[in-house]
RODO-2510 file (C-alpha; in nm, 4 decimals, decimal comma):
residues 555
     n   res          X          Y          Z
     1     m     0,0000     0,0000     0,0000
     2     a     0,1145     0,3552    -0,0803
     3     k     0,1467     0,6546     0,1466
     4     p    -0,1652     0,8728     0,1081
     5     k    -0,1473     1,2502     0,0852
     6     v    -0,2517     1,3782     0,4267
     7     i    -0,4991     1,6630     0,4775
     8     h    -0,5075     1,8163     0,8264
     9     s    -0,8239     1,9923     0,9406
    10     w    -0,7718     2,2072     1,2516
    11     s    -1,0730     2,3477     1,4353
    12     a    -1,2385     2,4201     1,7668
    13     p    -1,5312     2,2071     1,8919
    14     r    -1,8833     2,2790     1,7633
    15     s    -1,7444     2,4258     1,4413
    16     l    -1,9068     2,1829     1,1924
    17     s    -1,5806     1,9893     1,1905
    18     t    -1,7652     1,6564     1,2069
    19     s    -1,9998     1,7551     0,9243
    20     l    -1,6937     1,8469     0,7186
    21     m    -1,5365     1,5100     0,8013
    22     y    -1,8572     1,3410     0,6836
    23     s    -1,8353     1,5465     0,3650
    24     f    -1,4827     1,4243     0,2920
    25     s    -1,5809     1,0678     0,3798
    26     q    -1,8130     1,0683     0,0772
    27     r    -1,5213     1,1050    -0,1612
    28     d    -1,4151     0,7891    -0,3390
    29     d    -1,0466     0,8750    -0,2984
    30     t    -1,0310     0,9743     0,0687
    31     q    -1,0031     0,7963     0,4020
    32     v    -1,1098     1,0010     0,7063
    33     v    -0,9645     0,9729     1,0579
    34     d    -1,1566     1,1197     1,3518
    35     e    -0,9303     1,3007     1,6009
    36     p    -0,6358     1,0587     1,5945
    37     l    -0,4621     1,2530     1,8744
    38     y    -0,7555     1,2456     2,1198
    39     a    -0,6252     0,9575     2,3315
    40     t    -0,2795     1,1162     2,3424
    41     f    -0,4405     1,4379     2,4654
    42     l    -0,6483     1,2647     2,7353
    43     k    -0,3548     1,0649     2,8662
    44     a    -0,1121     1,3580     2,8700
    45     t    -0,3488     1,6104     3,0289
    46     g    -0,5519     1,3861     3,2603
    47     v    -0,8696     1,5626     3,1435
    48     d    -1,1807     1,3787     3,2560
    49     r    -1,4496     1,2769     3,0078
    50     p    -1,7393     1,0285     3,0432
    51     y    -1,5801     0,8186     2,7699
    52     r    -1,2187     0,8634     2,8830
    53     d    -1,1458     0,4973     2,9651
    54     h    -1,3096     0,3803     2,6450
    55     v    -1,0946     0,6149     2,4373
    56     l    -0,7733     0,5159     2,6145
    57     t    -0,8577     0,1481     2,5594
    58     k    -0,9581     0,1685     2,1956
    59     m    -0,7078     0,4237     2,0622
    60     e    -0,3314     0,4511     2,0394
    61     c    -0,2038     0,6837     2,3167
    62     n     0,1576     0,7188     2,2077
    63     g     0,1814     1,0431     2,0122
    64     d     0,4878     0,9348     1,8154
    65     k     0,3114     0,6206     1,6960
    66     v    -0,0071     0,8113     1,6153
    67     v     0,1803     1,0539     1,3923
    68     k     0,3971     0,7892     1,2274
    69     d     0,1566     0,4967     1,1889
    70     i    -0,1948     0,6429     1,1887
    71     i    -0,1610     0,9892     1,0415
    72     y     0,1248     0,9241     0,7999
    73     g     0,1040     0,5453     0,7715
    74     s     0,0267     0,3531     0,4543
    75     g    -0,3251     0,3369     0,3201
    76     s    -0,5387     0,2177     0,0317
    77     k    -0,6693     0,5577    -0,0779
    78     k    -0,5044     0,8570    -0,2383
    79     y    -0,5895     1,1017     0,0429
    80     r    -0,6180     1,0760     0,4213
    81     y    -0,8291     1,3416     0,5928
    82     c    -0,7416     1,3914     0,9600
    83     k    -0,9861     1,5870     1,1723
    84     h    -0,7983     1,7574     1,4576
    85     i    -0,9245     1,9684     1,7467
    86     s    -0,6731     2,2462     1,8097
    87     k    -0,6165     2,1746     2,1803
    88     e    -0,4974     1,8242     2,0881
    89     r    -0,1766     1,9599     1,9362
    90     l     0,0480     1,8942     2,2339
    91     f     0,4038     2,0024     2,2983
    92     g     0,6468     1,7230     2,2201
    93     l     0,4633     1,5678     1,9268
    94     p     0,6845     1,4899     1,6249
    95     s     0,7558     1,7939     1,4079
    96     e     0,6336     1,6001     1,1047
    97     l     0,2775     1,6513     1,2280
    98     m     0,2945     2,0151     1,1141
    99     s     0,5689     2,0126     0,8521
   100     k     0,4091     1,7503     0,6280
   101     g     0,0763     1,7281     0,4509
   102     k    -0,1783     1,9954     0,3609
   103     h    -0,3294     2,1999     0,6429
   104     f    -0,6397     2,4146     0,6695
   105     i    -0,8177     2,5847     0,9570
   106     l    -1,1934     2,5748     1,0161
   107     i    -1,3317     2,8583     1,2280
   108     r    -1,6714     2,9522     1,3623
   109     n    -1,7973     3,2621     1,5384
   110     p    -1,7992     3,2051     1,9175
   111     l    -2,1442     3,3678     1,9190
   112     n    -2,2659     3,0575     1,7374
   113     i    -2,0550     2,8084     1,9339
   114     l    -2,1159     2,9021     2,2956
   115     p    -2,4994     2,8658     2,3080
   116     s    -2,4761     2,4966     2,2170
   117     f    -2,1385     2,4110     2,3683
   118     e    -2,2546     2,3880     2,7287
   119     k    -2,5131     2,1248     2,6397
   120     v    -2,2251     1,8796     2,6087
   121     h    -1,9447     2,0209     2,8216
   122     p    -1,8852     2,3404     3,0242
   123     p    -1,7033     2,5838     2,7919
   124     s    -1,3724     2,7477     2,8756
   125     f    -1,1073     2,9398     2,6869
   126     l    -0,9002     2,6212     2,6563
   127     e    -1,1960     2,4141     2,5357
   128     l    -1,2851     2,6719     2,2704
   129     g    -0,9341     2,6390     2,1331
   130     l    -0,9234     2,9659     1,9395
   131     g    -0,5982     3,0690     2,1023
   132     e    -0,4366     2,7467     1,9850
   133     l    -0,5875     2,7899     1,6375
   134     v    -0,4180     3,1283     1,6066
   135     s    -0,0939     2,9669     1,7255
   136     i    -0,1301     2,6886     1,4676
   137     y    -0,1893     2,9413     1,1916
   138     s     0,1133     3,1452     1,3012
   139     d     0,3412     2,8415     1,3335
   140     l     0,2457     2,7125     0,9889
   141     c     0,3059     3,0535     0,8324
   142     q     0,6500     3,0721     0,9952
   143     m     0,7254     2,7353     0,8347
   144     g     0,6297     2,8748     0,4952
   145     i     0,2993     2,6868     0,4918
   146     q     0,0121     2,9355     0,4808
   147     p    -0,2990     2,7321     0,5599
   148     a    -0,6350     2,8007     0,4042
   149     v    -0,8963     2,9362     0,6483
   150     i    -1,2660     2,8646     0,5986
   151     d    -1,5586     2,9879     0,8052
   152     a    -1,8249     2,7417     0,9211
   153     d    -2,0931     3,0065     0,8771
   154     e    -2,0030     3,0370     0,5089
   155     l    -1,9930     2,6580     0,4788
   156     q    -2,3550     2,6512     0,5911
   157     r    -2,4674     2,9371     0,3689
   158     d    -2,2978     2,8197     0,0499
   159     p    -2,1528     2,4692     0,0895
   160     e    -2,0588     2,4123    -0,2734
   161     t    -1,8733     2,7405    -0,3243
   162     t    -1,6897     2,7017     0,0065
   163     l    -1,5940     2,3390    -0,0627
   164     r    -1,4805     2,4167    -0,4152
   165     g    -1,2588     2,6926    -0,2798
   166     l    -1,1192     2,4618    -0,0117
   167     c    -1,0461     2,1887    -0,2654
   168     d    -0,8620     2,4418    -0,4821
   169     d    -0,6508     2,5428    -0,1816
   170     l    -0,5779     2,1779    -0,1015
   171     e    -0,4986     2,1096    -0,4680
   172     i    -0,7490     1,8259    -0,4923
   173     p    -1,0450     1,7914    -0,7317
   174     f    -1,3896     1,8818    -0,6001
   175     q    -1,6416     1,5988    -0,5930
   176     a    -2,0155     1,6706    -0,5865
   177     s    -2,0614     1,3724    -0,3525
   178     m    -1,9184     1,5913    -0,0731
   179     l    -2,2475     1,7832    -0,0499
   180     k    -2,4660     1,4917     0,0745
   181     w    -2,4474     1,1862     0,2987
   182     e    -2,6863     0,9372     0,4497
   183     a    -2,8260     0,9986     0,7968
   184     g    -2,6667     0,8024     1,0790
   185     p    -2,3141     0,7287     1,1994
   186     i    -2,0188     0,6312     0,9857
   187     p    -1,7636     0,3605     1,0748
   188     e    -1,4901     0,6221     1,1220
   189     d    -1,6723     0,8002     1,4081
   190     g    -1,4743     0,8308     1,7282
   191     v    -1,6038     0,6496     2,0369
   192     w    -1,7195     0,9875     2,1731
   193     a    -1,9788     1,0174     1,8946
   194     p    -2,2823     0,9354     2,1184
   195     w    -2,2001     1,2401     2,3330
   196     w    -2,1252     1,4894     2,0539
   197     y    -2,2612     1,3816     1,7149
   198     k    -2,6391     1,3617     1,7604
   199     s    -2,7190     1,6494     1,5225
   200     v    -2,4695     1,5271     1,2613
   201     h    -2,6231     1,1774     1,2681
   202     e    -2,9624     1,3327     1,2004
   203     s    -2,8311     1,5324     0,9035
   204     t    -2,7893     1,4459     0,5370
   205     g    -2,5809     1,7471     0,4417
   206     f    -2,4798     2,0938     0,5548
   207     s    -2,7898     2,2483     0,7061
   208     s    -2,8825     2,6048     0,6145
   209     p    -2,8183     2,8549     0,8926
   210     k    -3,1163     2,9518     1,1018
   211     k    -3,2610     3,2913     1,0162
   212     y    -3,2375     3,4101     1,3753
   213     p    -2,9724     3,3176     1,6321
   214     k    -3,0240     3,1583     1,9687
   215     t    -3,0301     3,3871     2,2696
   216     f    -2,6739     3,4213     2,3865
   217     p    -2,6082     3,2939     2,7419
   218     m    -2,4739     3,6044     2,9150
   219     s    -2,2959     3,3842     3,1679
   220     h    -2,0395     3,3358     2,8885
   221     y    -2,0042     3,7052     2,8067
   222     e    -1,6451     3,7282     2,9373
   223     l    -1,5469     3,4193     2,7388
   224     l    -1,6919     3,5768     2,4268
   225     e    -1,4878     3,8931     2,4908
   226     q    -1,1721     3,6817     2,5171
   227     s    -1,2317     3,4660     2,2120
   228     l    -1,4022     3,6903     1,9568
   229     p    -1,0882     3,8951     1,8744
   230     l    -0,9044     3,5691     1,7985
   231     y    -1,1837     3,4568     1,5685
   232     n    -1,1667     3,7912     1,3892
   233     i    -0,7897     3,7563     1,3439
   234     l    -0,8384     3,4249     1,1664
   235     r    -1,1439     3,5399     0,9755
   236     s    -0,9406     3,8183     0,8173
   237     h    -0,7498     3,5414     0,6352
   238     v    -1,0573     3,3759     0,4829
   239     k    -0,9943     3,3859     0,1080
   240     h    -1,3094     3,2418    -0,0442
   241     k    -1,5978     3,4442     0,0939
   242     s    -1,9581     3,4013    -0,0115
   243     s    -2,1407     3,7083    -0,1372
   244     l    -2,3541     3,7106     0,1769
   245     l    -2,0558     3,7684     0,4036
   246     s    -1,8293     3,9776     0,1862
   247     s    -1,8426     4,3355     0,0717
   248     p    -1,9752     4,3830    -0,2824
   249     l    -1,6773     4,6109    -0,3405
   250     p    -1,3224     4,4921    -0,4096
   251     p    -1,0599     4,5802    -0,1490
   252     p    -0,9580     4,9415    -0,2186
   253     s    -0,6031     5,0504    -0,2839
   254     l    -0,4626     5,2959    -0,0315
   255     p    -0,3329     5,6389    -0,1370
   256     v    -0,0117     5,5504     0,0480
   257     p     0,0314     5,1685     0,0568
   258     e     0,2667     5,1899     0,3565
   259     n    -0,0334     5,2919     0,5690
   260     a    -0,1756     4,9393     0,5416
   261     k     0,0304     4,8643     0,8522
   262     l     0,0192     5,1351     1,1152
   263     l    -0,0455     5,1720     1,4863
   264     a    -0,2981     5,4199     1,6257
   265     w    -0,3656     5,5472     1,9757
   266     v    -0,7244     5,4922     2,0924
   267     g    -0,8270     5,5735     2,4510
   268     d    -0,5201     5,4702     2,6443
   269     e    -0,3491     5,2164     2,4183
   270     i    -0,1782     5,1724     2,0828
   271     l    -0,3513     4,9304     1,8454
   272     p    -0,2968     4,7938     1,4910
   273     r    -0,4946     4,9634     1,2158
   274     e    -0,7770     4,7094     1,1901
   275     m    -0,8172     4,6911     1,5694
   276     a    -0,8151     5,0676     1,6267
   277     k    -1,1839     5,1288     1,6962
   278     v    -1,4036     5,3238     1,9354
   279     s    -1,7129     5,2001     2,1178
   280     v    -2,0562     5,2229     1,9554
   281     f    -2,1446     5,4176     2,2718
   282     d    -1,8774     5,6806     2,2052
   283     s    -2,0053     6,0341     2,1549
   284     v    -1,8314     6,0661     1,8185
   285     v    -2,0498     5,7773     1,6970
   286     q    -2,3638     5,8893     1,8774
   287     g    -2,3606     6,2488     1,7492
   288     g    -2,0269     6,3572     1,6030
   289     d    -1,9607     6,5030     1,9481
   290     s    -1,5866     6,5465     1,9272
   291     v    -1,3142     6,7995     1,8523
   292     w    -1,0081     6,7463     1,6366
   293     e    -0,6823     6,8885     1,5052
   294     g    -0,4560     6,8148     1,2108
   295     l    -0,0822     6,8080     1,2829
   296     r     0,2159     6,7772     1,0498
   297     i     0,5538     6,6277     1,1249
   298     y     0,8681     6,7721     0,9626
   299     k     1,2085     6,6114     1,0198
   300     g     1,1530     6,5007     1,3758
   301     k     0,9402     6,7979     1,4887
   302     v     0,5671     6,8517     1,5331
   303     f     0,4803     7,1801     1,3639
   304     k     0,2720     7,4271     1,5706
   305     l     0,1945     7,1612     1,8310
   306     e     0,1207     7,4019     2,1143
   307     e    -0,1063     7,6174     1,8970
   308     h    -0,3069     7,3125     1,7883
   309     l    -0,3420     7,1952     2,1464
   310     d    -0,4529     7,5439     2,2511
   311     r    -0,7306     7,5301     1,9920
   312     m    -0,8286     7,1782     2,0892
   313     f    -0,8650     7,2747     2,4543
   314     d    -1,0614     7,5873     2,3580
   315     s    -1,2964     7,3785     2,1420
   316     a    -1,3411     7,1216     2,4206
   317     k    -1,4176     7,3976     2,6704
   318     a    -1,6657     7,5631     2,4357
   319     l    -1,8469     7,2288     2,4108
   320     a    -1,8324     7,1839     2,7908
   321     f    -1,6272     6,8637     2,7824
   322     e    -1,5478     6,7207     3,1246
   323     n    -1,2575     6,5019     3,2375
   324     v    -1,0345     6,6257     2,9557
   325     p    -0,6885     6,4610     2,9628
   326     p    -0,4034     6,6879     3,0749
   327     r    -0,2013     6,8593     2,8049
   328     e     0,1155     6,6655     2,8843
   329     e    -0,0684     6,3317     2,8571
   330     i    -0,1957     6,4219     2,5115
   331     k     0,1539     6,5229     2,4027
   332     e     0,2889     6,1977     2,5436
   333     a     0,0321     5,9993     2,3436
   334     i     0,1305     6,1883     2,0279
   335     f     0,5014     6,1245     2,0801
   336     r     0,4540     5,7579     2,1683
   337     t     0,2393     5,6995     1,8601
   338     l     0,4942     5,8636     1,6315
   339     i     0,7921     5,6857     1,7863
   340     t     0,6197     5,3461     1,7814
   341     n     0,5400     5,3885     1,4103
   342     g     0,8814     5,5320     1,3298
   343     m     0,7088     5,8358     1,1758
   344     f     0,9374     6,1376     1,1972
   345     d     0,8779     6,3140     0,8653
   346     n     0,6208     6,3456     0,5867
   347     t     0,3551     6,2470     0,8389
   348     h     0,0097     6,3828     0,9196
   349     i    -0,1788     6,3257     1,2456
   350     r    -0,5545     6,3343     1,2861
   351     l    -0,5857     6,4120     1,6569
   352     s    -0,9380     6,3675     1,7968
   353     l    -1,0803     6,4152     2,1436
   354     t    -1,4360     6,2878     2,1827
   355     r    -1,6661     6,3627     2,4717
   356     g    -1,6176     5,9956     2,5488
   357     k    -1,8232     5,6832     2,5943
   358     k    -2,1803     5,6993     2,7203
   359     v    -2,3463     5,4730     2,9764
   360     t    -2,6449     5,4447     2,7422
   361     s    -2,7192     5,5704     2,3923
   362     g    -2,8574     5,9222     2,3677
   363     m    -2,7731     6,2850     2,3058
   364     s    -2,7302     6,4134     2,6599
   365     p    -2,3767     6,4784     2,7890
   366     a    -2,5132     6,3648     3,1258
   367     f    -2,4656     6,0105     2,9919
   368     n    -2,0910     6,0702     2,9540
   369     r    -1,9369     5,9320     3,2712
   370     y    -1,6205     5,7649     3,1455
   371     g    -1,4172     6,0706     3,0499
   372     c    -1,2972     6,1742     2,7056
   373     t    -1,1609     5,9410     2,4369
   374     l    -0,8308     6,0425     2,2778
   375     i    -0,7453     5,9253     1,9255
   376     v    -0,4043     5,9774     1,7643
   377     l    -0,4087     5,8600     1,4028
   378     a    -0,0722     5,9103     1,2350
   379     e    -0,0287     5,8342     0,8650
   380     w     0,2397     5,8674     0,6043
   381     k     0,0874     6,1507     0,4025
   382     p     0,2461     6,4035     0,1686
   383     p     0,0495     6,7238     0,0991
   384     v    -0,2829     6,6168    -0,0489
   385     y    -0,3039     6,8834    -0,3238
   386     d    -0,0930     6,9641    -0,6297
   387     n     0,1169     7,2422    -0,4797
   388     d     0,3321     7,2726    -0,7915
   389     g     0,0831     7,2816    -1,0762
   390     g    -0,2128     7,4175    -0,8812
   391     i    -0,5692     7,3061    -0,8107
   392     v    -0,9202     7,3794    -0,9368
   393     l    -1,2100     7,4943    -0,7163
   394     v    -1,5845     7,5219    -0,7673
   395     t    -1,8341     7,7133    -0,5574
   396     a    -2,0787     7,5086    -0,3526
   397     t    -2,4468     7,5858    -0,3085
   398     t    -2,4084     7,4651     0,0519
   399     r    -2,3514     7,7662     0,2781
   400     r    -2,1000     7,7793     0,5615
   401     n    -2,2396     7,7546     0,9123
   402     s    -2,3299     8,0833     1,0746
   403     p    -2,2341     8,1552     1,4377
   404     n    -2,6109     8,1793     1,4845
   405     n    -2,6212     7,8036     1,4326
   406     l    -2,2802     7,6473     1,5005
   407     d    -1,9725     7,8591     1,5594
   408     s    -1,6912     7,7640     1,3216
   409     k    -1,4376     7,8602     1,5847
   410     i    -1,5238     7,5309     1,7536
   411     h    -1,3133     7,2791     1,5620
   412     h    -1,5658     6,9960     1,5897
   413     n    -1,6056     6,6601     1,4153
   414     n    -1,9639     6,7239     1,3062
   415     l    -1,8603     6,7962     0,9483
   416     l    -2,1774     6,7290     0,7489
   417     n    -2,1923     7,0911     0,6354
   418     n    -1,8427     7,0592     0,4874
   419     i    -1,9094     6,7114     0,3499
   420     l    -2,2129     6,8322     0,1552
   421     a    -1,9921     7,0958    -0,0062
   422     k    -1,7203     6,8372    -0,0724
   423     i    -1,9756     6,6220    -0,2555
   424     e    -2,0349     6,9165    -0,4868
   425     s    -1,6611     6,9512    -0,5529
   426     n    -1,6335     6,5782    -0,6218
   427     n    -1,9209     6,6002    -0,8672
   428     g    -1,7473     6,8960    -1,0323
   429     n    -1,4108     6,7118    -1,0528
   430     a    -1,2536     6,9851    -0,8416
   431     a    -1,0081     6,9636    -0,5539
   432     d    -1,2425     7,1438    -0,3114
   433     a    -1,5463     7,3693    -0,2996
   434     i    -1,5622     7,7357    -0,1995
   435     m    -1,8299     7,7964     0,0641
   436     l    -2,0112     8,1291     0,0978
   437     d    -2,1517     8,2788     0,4168
   438     k    -2,5199     8,3577     0,4678
   439     d    -2,4790     8,6921     0,2906
   440     g    -2,3067     8,5462    -0,0152
   441     y    -1,9493     8,6450     0,0690
   442     v    -1,6643     8,3955     0,0448
   443     s    -1,5889     8,2237     0,3769
   444     e    -1,3450     7,9377     0,3057
   445     t    -1,3453     7,6044     0,1225
   446     n    -1,4901     7,2861     0,2639
   447     a    -1,1458     7,1976     0,4027
   448     t    -0,9163     7,5010     0,3896
   449     n    -0,8882     7,8750     0,4371
   450     i    -0,8474     8,0861     0,1243
   451     f    -0,6388     8,3877     0,0145
   452     m    -0,6258     8,6003    -0,2989
   453     v    -0,3957     8,8620    -0,4515
   454     k    -0,5114     9,1696    -0,6413
   455     r    -0,2633     9,4313    -0,7643
   456     g    -0,0014     9,3195    -0,5149
   457     r    -0,2336     9,3227    -0,2119
   458     v    -0,3049     8,9969    -0,0249
   459     l    -0,6632     8,9559     0,0952
   460     t    -0,8364     8,6908     0,3036
   461     p    -1,1910     8,6708     0,4451
   462     h    -1,2688     8,7583     0,8046
   463     a    -1,2827     8,4537     1,0329
   464     d    -1,6474     8,5204     1,1180
   465     y    -1,7878     8,2160     0,9401
   466     c    -1,4695     8,0192     0,8794
   467     l    -1,2299     7,8387     1,1059
   468     p    -0,9393     8,0692     1,1990
   469     g    -0,6839     7,8166     1,0818
   470     i    -0,3410     7,7812     1,2337
   471     t    -0,1806     7,7506     0,8915
   472     r    -0,3861     8,0582     0,7919
   473     a    -0,2386     8,2529     1,0847
   474     s     0,1139     8,1388     0,9962
   475     v     0,0729     8,2494     0,6356
   476     m    -0,0726     8,5858     0,7433
   477     e     0,2385     8,6437     0,9536
   478     l     0,4571     8,5478     0,6558
   479     v     0,2697     8,7911     0,4290
   480     v     0,3621     9,0762     0,6627
   481     k     0,7162     8,9477     0,7096
   482     e     0,7689     8,9374     0,3325
   483     n     0,6522     9,3012     0,3140
   484     f     0,3270     9,2409     0,1302
   485     i     0,0136     9,4377     0,2170
   486     l    -0,2388     9,2188     0,4046
   487     e    -0,6068     9,2994     0,4145
   488     e    -0,8680     9,0959     0,6057
   489     r    -1,2222     9,1835     0,4971
   490     r    -1,5424     9,0619     0,3351
   491     i    -1,4645     8,9386    -0,0174
   492     s    -1,7227     8,8606    -0,2847
   493     l    -1,7025     8,5596    -0,5150
   494     s    -1,6479     8,7752    -0,8244
   495     e    -1,3367     8,9194    -0,6618
   496     f    -1,1922     8,5708    -0,6399
   497     h    -1,2936     8,5016    -1,0025
   498     t    -1,0952     8,8073    -1,1144
   499     a    -0,8002     8,7718    -0,8742
   500     d    -0,4392     8,7748    -0,9911
   501     e    -0,3492     8,4852    -0,7613
   502     v    -0,5392     8,2546    -0,5235
   503     w    -0,4232     7,9908    -0,2789
   504     t    -0,5646     7,7828     0,0035
   505     t    -0,4054     7,6980     0,3362
   506     g    -0,4372     7,4028     0,5708
   507     t    -0,2292     7,1550     0,7655
   508     m    -0,3211     6,8698     0,5305
   509     g    -0,2244     7,0509     0,2106
   510     e     0,0019     7,3336     0,3304
   511     l    -0,0127     7,6248     0,0817
   512     s    -0,1879     7,5204    -0,2417
   513     p    -0,2089     7,7431    -0,5520
   514     v    -0,5497     7,7755    -0,7233
   515     v    -0,5421     7,8103    -1,1033
   516     k    -0,9158     7,7972    -1,1832
   517     i    -1,2414     7,8737    -1,0007
   518     d    -1,5832     7,7934    -1,1492
   519     g    -1,4298     7,7718    -1,4955
   520     r    -1,2524     8,1083    -1,4648
   521     v    -0,8754     8,0969    -1,5071
   522     i    -0,6993     8,2719    -1,2208
   523     g    -0,4349     8,5174    -1,3455
   524     d    -0,2473     8,3497    -1,6296
   525     g    -0,3414     7,9991    -1,5077
   526     k    -0,0018     7,9429    -1,3470
   527     v     0,1317     7,9645    -0,9936
   528     g     0,1894     8,3349    -0,9201
   529     p     0,5058     8,4977    -0,7810
   530     i     0,3586     8,5951    -0,4438
   531     t     0,2270     8,2419    -0,4011
   532     r     0,5741     8,1017    -0,4748
   533     t     0,7393     8,3428    -0,2348
   534     l     0,5053     8,2439     0,0471
   535     q     0,5378     7,8737    -0,0316
   536     n     0,9144     7,9024     0,0062
   537     a     0,8804     8,1060     0,3255
   538     y     0,6383     7,8503     0,4677
   539     k     0,8744     7,5651     0,3817
   540     k     1,1564     7,7401     0,5669
   541     l     0,9254     7,8037     0,8642
   542     t     0,8433     7,4327     0,8919
   543     e     1,2126     7,3460     0,8762
   544     d     1,3124     7,5944     1,1460
   545     s     1,0349     7,5502     1,4022
   546     g     0,8333     7,2811     1,5777
   547     v     0,8358     7,0748     1,8955
   548     p     1,1053     6,8032     1,8803
   549     i     0,9966     6,4404     1,9107
   550     p     1,1856     6,2734     2,1978
   551     t     1,4428     6,0114     2,0892
   552     y     1,4534     6,1436     1,7310
   553     q     1,8009     6,1826     1,5876
   554     e     1,8899     6,3364     1,2530
   555     p     1,9807     6,0607     1,0042
***
């Protein structure tokens, strides 16, 4: 007899692993083996089970012999399918167990496991086995063997698509016989089948998922909290996803691919990108109740850090935030986030301070009893506009907020007013949209402050309806320093249409020339001399000033 090609299935209990074993048992080229390492596990751990003595009597207990003779021994069929429960991978087993054969991991949401688990055995973190499944996945990847991961919920929803994908990963042909089997036990069942396999014995195939879940036993809430993140780690590696569980959109490309792996500060800890989330009870989710700042990093220094923090604290006070973190703690979080990511240049930070988590959903700040939530999101991000060739603007029909309604001097996260204007700029294929105040005068764009030049004079709108930007203030100081005349007043839209030069200012984009507004070419359609002078002055300012990041050393 020849040596069959071994397929290892690794799973936690109650994950449809037995149904999947039954599926493979219907193939005409496959022998299935039900938990060959179970007796080894029981003997080594001393774990008590009602069938313990029966298992130890009927099965081989020596792990070396199990691996050599049962898992990798000779056989009459081309493939040998070994169903393993993750906790049964014990320290000291032969390395060949993992280094040989084809491996895949079967996962299931603990929300769907725990309600039925306790009917057979009291659940625990060890019994669920998700920690060991993550370890198995990691160990296999380190060996250069990236195992396929399939989700039991998808197996129920679309058995054929999921099985076809699994067979492709295992490099074996799909057989339609895998979709059905006769009710009742099979000869390969382990001796524990009467305790665990009742529902499988009553089945003739993968049952469709129930429309509504069972009520979750809240006595297992802590166990769910421990295990669900591990399930989500593995689920992120599921390759063949049914349309019911996957987004209809393809994975998007990132503007800066390096940002696929970054670490963000949320609350009081640093987390990987996909784990950096706030509570559904957080005020920023409940009502956009948050304040924010944009910061730029230049060669190991945070530009205008103190000024941005001043504005953040003013905005938080204006909104009557309580339990605001101390200034030094916020700075420490900023520095730690930057240092951990190794971001010391060409970096932008979105710094948010929410009113915090609520004890129950609702508008009232009286529900906020946890203190504020701090978010430090640092990304590799060059200026977001074309600061060499210039940008195009359109004018939005959406008007800028009036202080009668919501004062723009509060730098808040409730940005729907700006977003509506940004939609108009997107529809007009423009970089941004100019927003007018209630009287029809220019206020700012949806994202930046705005300046214009006419006959050598630099003009910018009053900060009555716009945010008095920190970059705006820096550029105003540079205008005076470079001996240009600065005028702050009401400016009509037609004045911008007929300006000699126009630019916008903001932390995200720095100083961005505007070459066309509403189809009107600004000046000669090129970046003007005053704009260039101020761009150069601003560049020098960012090089010469800023708060140093601790530990940073010039390369």
